[in-house]
RODRENPA-828466 format. One record per residue (C-alpha): residue number from 1; x, y, z. Coordinates in Angstrom, 2 decimals, always signed. Layout:
! residues N
<torgu NUM, <X, Y, Z>>
...
! end
This chain:
! residues 275
<torgu 1, <-12.71, +29.14, -11.12>>
<torgu 2, <-11.20, +25.74, -10.46>>
<torgu 3, <-12.88, +23.52, -7.89>>
<torgu 4, <-11.05, +22.90, -4.66>>
<torgu 5, <-8.48, +20.08, -5.05>>
<torgu 6, <-9.24, +16.78, -3.34>>
<torgu 7, <-7.87, +16.17, +0.10>>
<torgu 8, <-4.17, +15.13, -0.12>>
<torgu 9, <-3.50, +17.41, -3.09>>
<torgu 10, <-2.93, +21.07, -4.02>>
<torgu 11, <-3.20, +23.08, -7.23>>
<torgu 12, <-0.25, +24.63, -9.08>>
<torgu 13, <-0.04, +27.10, -11.98>>
<torgu 14, <+1.12, +25.47, -15.18>>
<torgu 15, <+0.64, +25.42, -18.95>>
<torgu 16, <-0.73, +22.68, -21.15>>
<torgu 17, <+1.17, +22.91, -24.38>>
<torgu 18, <+0.42, +21.34, -27.75>>
<torgu 19, <+3.35, +19.28, -29.11>>
<torgu 20, <+2.71, +20.43, -32.66>>
<torgu 21, <+2.18, +24.12, -32.22>>
<torgu 22, <+4.00, +24.78, -29.03>>
<torgu 23, <+1.10, +26.97, -27.88>>
<torgu 24, <+0.06, +26.70, -24.30>>
<torgu 25, <-2.99, +27.44, -22.11>>
<torgu 26, <-2.93, +28.26, -18.51>>
<torgu 27, <-4.18, +25.40, -16.25>>
<torgu 28, <-4.05, +24.68, -12.50>>
<torgu 29, <-3.75, +20.92, -12.15>>
<torgu 30, <-3.90, +19.17, -8.85>>
<torgu 31, <-0.72, +17.50, -7.68>>
<torgu 32, <-0.41, +14.90, -4.92>>
<torgu 33, <+1.06, +16.00, -1.64>>
<torgu 34, <+4.12, +14.01, -0.49>>
<torgu 35, <+5.40, +14.60, +3.00>>
<torgu 36, <+7.70, +12.86, +5.43>>
<torgu 37, <+5.86, +10.80, +8.13>>
<torgu 38, <+8.07, +9.88, +11.12>>
<torgu 39, <+6.89, +6.79, +12.99>>
<torgu 40, <+7.83, +6.73, +16.72>>
<torgu 41, <+7.17, +3.56, +18.74>>
<torgu 42, <+7.22, +3.98, +22.51>>
<torgu 43, <+9.31, +7.14, +21.97>>
<torgu 44, <+11.84, +5.47, +19.73>>
<torgu 45, <+12.27, +6.92, +16.22>>
<torgu 46, <+11.76, +3.85, +14.02>>
<torgu 47, <+11.28, +5.02, +10.42>>
<torgu 48, <+10.66, +8.06, +8.25>>
<torgu 49, <+8.44, +7.27, +5.28>>
<torgu 50, <+7.49, +9.55, +2.33>>
<torgu 51, <+3.74, +9.39, +2.12>>
<torgu 52, <+0.57, +11.20, +1.23>>
<torgu 53, <-0.81, +12.66, +4.49>>
<torgu 54, <-4.12, +10.87, +4.41>>
<torgu 55, <-5.39, +8.07, +6.62>>
<torgu 56, <-2.09, +8.19, +8.57>>
<torgu 57, <-3.50, +6.05, +11.36>>
<torgu 58, <-4.36, +3.30, +8.88>>
<torgu 59, <-0.90, +3.63, +7.40>>
<torgu 60, <+0.96, +3.24, +10.74>>
<torgu 61, <-1.23, +0.30, +11.68>>
<torgu 62, <-0.61, -1.42, +8.33>>
<torgu 63, <+3.07, -0.72, +8.54>>
<torgu 64, <+3.35, -2.32, +11.98>>
<torgu 65, <+1.46, -5.34, +10.85>>
<torgu 66, <+3.52, -5.70, +7.65>>
<torgu 67, <+6.79, -5.47, +9.65>>
<torgu 68, <+5.40, -8.14, +12.12>>
<torgu 69, <+6.12, -5.78, +14.95>>
<torgu 70, <+2.85, -6.38, +16.78>>
<torgu 71, <-0.69, -7.69, +16.47>>
<torgu 72, <-3.52, -5.17, +15.88>>
<torgu 73, <-4.89, -5.53, +19.40>>
<torgu 74, <-1.48, -4.57, +20.79>>
<torgu 75, <-1.40, -1.24, +18.90>>
<torgu 76, <-2.49, +1.53, +21.33>>
<torgu 77, <-3.76, +5.00, +20.40>>
<torgu 78, <-1.94, +6.51, +17.45>>
<torgu 79, <-1.34, +10.20, +17.81>>
<torgu 80, <-0.44, +12.22, +14.74>>
<torgu 81, <+1.18, +15.64, +15.11>>
<torgu 82, <+2.47, +18.21, +12.60>>
<torgu 83, <+6.12, +19.09, +12.86>>
<torgu 84, <+8.28, +21.83, +11.37>>
<torgu 85, <+11.06, +20.32, +9.35>>
<torgu 86, <+13.01, +23.53, +8.76>>
<torgu 87, <+14.48, +23.66, +5.24>>
<torgu 88, <+12.49, +20.77, +3.94>>
<torgu 89, <+9.16, +22.08, +5.20>>
<torgu 90, <+6.43, +20.56, +7.31>>
<torgu 91, <+5.90, +16.91, +8.08>>
<torgu 92, <+4.05, +14.64, +10.43>>
<torgu 93, <+5.11, +12.46, +13.40>>
<torgu 94, <+2.99, +9.48, +14.29>>
<torgu 95, <+3.47, +8.23, +17.85>>
<torgu 96, <+2.21, +4.85, +18.85>>
<torgu 97, <+2.63, +2.62, +21.93>>
<torgu 98, <+3.25, -1.15, +21.90>>
<torgu 99, <+3.66, -3.62, +24.75>>
<torgu 100, <+7.06, -3.59, +26.43>>
<torgu 101, <+7.80, -7.21, +25.35>>
<torgu 102, <+7.62, -6.12, +21.74>>
<torgu 103, <+10.46, -3.62, +22.04>>
<torgu 104, <+13.47, -5.90, +21.62>>
<torgu 105, <+13.36, -6.31, +17.84>>
<torgu 106, <+12.26, -2.62, +17.45>>
<torgu 107, <+15.38, -1.35, +19.36>>
<torgu 108, <+17.61, -3.67, +17.41>>
<torgu 109, <+16.33, -2.79, +14.00>>
<torgu 110, <+15.89, +0.91, +14.73>>
<torgu 111, <+19.69, +1.19, +14.81>>
<torgu 112, <+19.88, +0.25, +11.18>>
<torgu 113, <+16.70, +1.46, +9.55>>
<torgu 114, <+16.83, +4.07, +6.85>>
<torgu 115, <+13.19, +4.48, +5.80>>
<torgu 116, <+12.52, +5.54, +2.22>>
<torgu 117, <+9.70, +3.23, +1.18>>
<torgu 118, <+7.53, +0.81, +3.01>>
<torgu 119, <+9.16, -2.18, +1.40>>
<torgu 120, <+10.42, -3.93, +4.52>>
<torgu 121, <+13.97, -4.01, +3.20>>
<torgu 122, <+15.65, -0.87, +4.66>>
<torgu 123, <+18.08, -1.74, +7.43>>
<torgu 124, <+18.12, -5.46, +6.70>>
<torgu 125, <+21.55, -6.96, +6.52>>
<torgu 126, <+21.12, -10.42, +4.88>>
<torgu 127, <+19.12, -12.24, +2.26>>
<torgu 128, <+17.74, -14.60, +4.92>>
<torgu 129, <+16.29, -11.55, +6.73>>
<torgu 130, <+14.86, -10.15, +3.50>>
<torgu 131, <+13.10, -13.38, +2.61>>
<torgu 132, <+11.55, -14.16, +5.96>>
<torgu 133, <+9.32, -17.29, +6.06>>
<torgu 134, <+5.70, -16.65, +5.11>>
<torgu 135, <+2.66, -18.28, +6.59>>
<torgu 136, <+0.68, -20.65, +4.40>>
<torgu 137, <-2.67, -19.17, +3.52>>
<torgu 138, <-5.73, -21.16, +4.57>>
<torgu 139, <-8.18, -22.21, +1.83>>
<torgu 140, <-10.63, -19.48, +0.95>>
<torgu 141, <-13.15, -19.00, -1.89>>
<torgu 142, <-11.96, -16.98, -4.87>>
<torgu 143, <-14.02, -14.66, -7.12>>
<torgu 144, <-15.09, -15.45, -10.67>>
<torgu 145, <-13.45, -13.40, -13.44>>
<torgu 146, <-16.49, -11.09, -13.90>>
<torgu 147, <-16.07, -9.93, -10.26>>
<torgu 148, <-12.50, -8.98, -10.95>>
<torgu 149, <-13.61, -7.01, -14.01>>
<torgu 150, <-16.10, -5.16, -11.87>>
<torgu 151, <-13.56, -4.48, -9.14>>
<torgu 152, <-11.06, -2.96, -11.56>>
<torgu 153, <-13.72, -0.59, -12.92>>
<torgu 154, <-14.91, +0.30, -9.42>>
<torgu 155, <-11.35, +1.02, -8.21>>
<torgu 156, <-10.70, +3.27, -11.10>>
<torgu 157, <-13.84, +5.26, -10.35>>
<torgu 158, <-12.91, +5.43, -6.66>>
<torgu 159, <-9.49, +7.00, -7.16>>
<torgu 160, <-10.40, +10.57, -6.48>>
<torgu 161, <-6.80, +11.65, -5.68>>
<torgu 162, <-5.25, +9.65, -8.55>>
<torgu 163, <-7.78, +10.99, -10.99>>
<torgu 164, <-6.85, +14.62, -10.17>>
<torgu 165, <-3.12, +14.14, -9.85>>
<torgu 166, <-2.16, +11.13, -11.99>>
<torgu 167, <+0.56, +10.54, -9.37>>
<torgu 168, <-0.81, +8.12, -6.77>>
<torgu 169, <-1.38, +4.40, -6.44>>
<torgu 170, <-4.50, +2.76, -5.07>>
<torgu 171, <-5.09, -0.38, -3.05>>
<torgu 172, <-8.63, -1.68, -2.80>>
<torgu 173, <-10.21, -4.54, -0.94>>
<torgu 174, <-13.17, -6.04, -2.77>>
<torgu 175, <-15.93, -8.53, -2.01>>
<torgu 176, <-16.14, -11.80, -3.87>>
<torgu 177, <-18.79, -10.07, -6.03>>
<torgu 178, <-16.40, -7.31, -7.06>>
<torgu 179, <-17.72, -4.44, -4.82>>
<torgu 180, <-15.02, -2.11, -3.34>>
<torgu 181, <-15.28, -2.27, +0.43>>
<torgu 182, <-12.26, -0.15, +1.22>>
<torgu 183, <-9.83, +1.88, -0.85>>
<torgu 184, <-6.71, +3.80, +0.11>>
<torgu 185, <-4.42, +5.99, -2.06>>
<torgu 186, <-0.85, +7.14, -1.66>>
<torgu 187, <+2.17, +8.25, -3.78>>
<torgu 188, <+3.84, +4.98, -2.74>>
<torgu 189, <+2.32, +1.59, -3.74>>
<torgu 190, <+3.64, +0.03, -0.56>>
<torgu 191, <+2.14, +2.80, +1.50>>
<torgu 192, <-1.28, +2.42, -0.21>>
<torgu 193, <-1.33, -1.26, +0.64>>
<torgu 194, <-0.22, -0.68, +4.24>>
<torgu 195, <-3.00, +1.83, +4.61>>
<torgu 196, <-5.54, -0.66, +3.20>>
<torgu 197, <-4.37, -3.48, +5.57>>
<torgu 198, <-4.40, -1.11, +8.44>>
<torgu 199, <-7.93, +0.06, +7.59>>
<torgu 200, <-9.24, -3.53, +7.42>>
<torgu 201, <-7.61, -4.40, +10.72>>
<torgu 202, <-8.98, -1.38, +12.47>>
<torgu 203, <-12.52, -2.01, +11.12>>
<torgu 204, <-12.45, -5.69, +11.94>>
<torgu 205, <-12.81, -6.77, +8.28>>
<torgu 206, <-11.53, -10.24, +7.41>>
<torgu 207, <-9.10, -10.04, +4.42>>
<torgu 208, <-9.83, -13.69, +3.67>>
<torgu 209, <-13.43, -12.76, +2.70>>
<torgu 210, <-12.44, -11.00, -0.50>>
<torgu 211, <-9.44, -9.93, -2.61>>
<torgu 212, <-7.06, -7.09, -2.97>>
<torgu 213, <-6.55, -5.00, -6.20>>
<torgu 214, <-3.50, -2.79, -6.66>>
<torgu 215, <-2.83, -0.15, -9.39>>
<torgu 216, <+0.83, -1.23, -9.65>>
<torgu 217, <+3.17, -4.03, -10.67>>
<torgu 218, <+3.19, -7.23, -8.64>>
<torgu 219, <+6.40, -6.93, -6.63>>
<torgu 220, <+7.41, -9.53, -4.12>>
<torgu 221, <+7.06, -6.99, -1.26>>
<torgu 222, <+3.40, -6.51, -2.11>>
<torgu 223, <+2.91, -10.29, -2.34>>
<torgu 224, <+4.36, -10.66, +1.17>>
<torgu 225, <+2.17, -7.94, +2.61>>
<torgu 226, <-0.91, -9.51, +1.05>>
<torgu 227, <+0.01, -12.94, +2.48>>
<torgu 228, <+0.70, -11.56, +5.95>>
<torgu 229, <-2.69, -9.78, +5.82>>
<torgu 230, <-4.29, -13.19, +5.10>>
<torgu 231, <-5.85, -12.40, +1.73>>
<torgu 232, <-6.07, -15.25, -0.79>>
<torgu 233, <-5.97, -13.35, -4.09>>
<torgu 234, <-3.92, -10.28, -5.29>>
<torgu 235, <-4.89, -8.55, -8.48>>
<torgu 236, <-2.43, -6.09, -10.10>>
<torgu 237, <-2.54, -4.09, -13.34>>
<torgu 238, <+1.08, -4.91, -14.22>>
<torgu 239, <+3.22, -8.03, -14.34>>
<torgu 240, <+5.01, -9.88, -11.50>>
<torgu 241, <+8.62, -10.60, -11.00>>
<torgu 242, <+9.74, -14.18, -10.77>>
<torgu 243, <+10.39, -13.77, -7.06>>
<torgu 244, <+6.87, -12.47, -6.55>>
<torgu 245, <+5.54, -15.58, -8.27>>
<torgu 246, <+7.77, -17.92, -6.20>>
<torgu 247, <+6.83, -16.25, -2.97>>
<torgu 248, <+3.14, -16.33, -3.87>>
<torgu 249, <+3.23, -20.04, -4.77>>
<torgu 250, <+5.07, -20.89, -1.61>>
<torgu 251, <+2.45, -19.20, +0.51>>
<torgu 252, <-0.58, -20.34, -1.50>>
<torgu 253, <-1.47, -16.88, -2.85>>
<torgu 254, <-3.30, -16.76, -6.18>>
<torgu 255, <-2.23, -13.94, -8.53>>
<torgu 256, <-4.31, -12.25, -11.25>>
<torgu 257, <-1.80, -9.98, -13.07>>
<torgu 258, <-1.68, -7.69, -16.17>>
<torgu 259, <-5.38, -7.28, -15.34>>
<torgu 260, <-7.23, -5.24, -17.97>>
<torgu 261, <-10.92, -4.57, -18.70>>
<torgu 262, <-11.15, -7.69, -20.83>>
<torgu 263, <-8.30, -10.10, -19.88>>
<torgu 264, <-5.85, -11.04, -17.09>>
<torgu 265, <-3.15, -13.56, -16.39>>
<torgu 266, <-4.21, -16.01, -13.65>>
<torgu 267, <-1.36, -17.64, -11.76>>
<torgu 268, <-2.50, -20.60, -9.69>>
<torgu 269, <-0.22, -21.28, -6.66>>
<torgu 270, <-0.73, -25.05, -7.17>>
<torgu 271, <+0.60, -25.00, -10.78>>
<torgu 272, <+4.42, -25.40, -10.61>>
<torgu 273, <+4.86, -24.62, -14.36>>
<torgu 274, <+6.88, -21.76, -15.62>>
<torgu 275, <+4.87, -18.72, -16.69>>
! end
């Protein structure tokens, strides 16, 4: 009998077939759950995100911080409720309250937002809005390469949902010595990072005291979320885009990309050369 699937997944009936012989064996792999999560702010429907229904309070907190809608101390009790979505099945609605003086931008942007991934782009009308100014990161100590190697290994071992489903991303916050302090998983790489940032904020952990590791490519949206969180180093297993590098350099964020068990590409924000 198969063991129970990890939280956030379910098992399905399938066959594992050999390419050469075509023969199959019955298996019951775990697959990641993906469900719509509606975010309501002060009763206003703001976004609907497709996410793994784990750590939803962390996700909502991180999403609000990434969107610069409020500070963490302004986010009042997040209530998560199941809803019946009719033909498309069940979902979740997360209701959160913010101070009244935060509602102007929310009401304006809610008219345009079509949420399909937590990238901060949906509903934005111009390039100047998409590339909002980023704060400059304060100086913070960075880890030595062996610590990054340890963190990559530890993150891989900590991905319970990803190991079972092979369908989720992970975002981990690590100490300067490479120990994983917090880890979040989701089918969306943006969602996983939002969950992680939200978890750090809710637990009072300073993102400047360590570094973030992502099981994804280094997109500019993830760079911006890392900068806004106040973390000095972003490690990713795949390569960055040119915009990601430019945004990181402009904000003073160090990148360690194409990170493997033995090598990585280190991009220093103070080096203006072309990679």
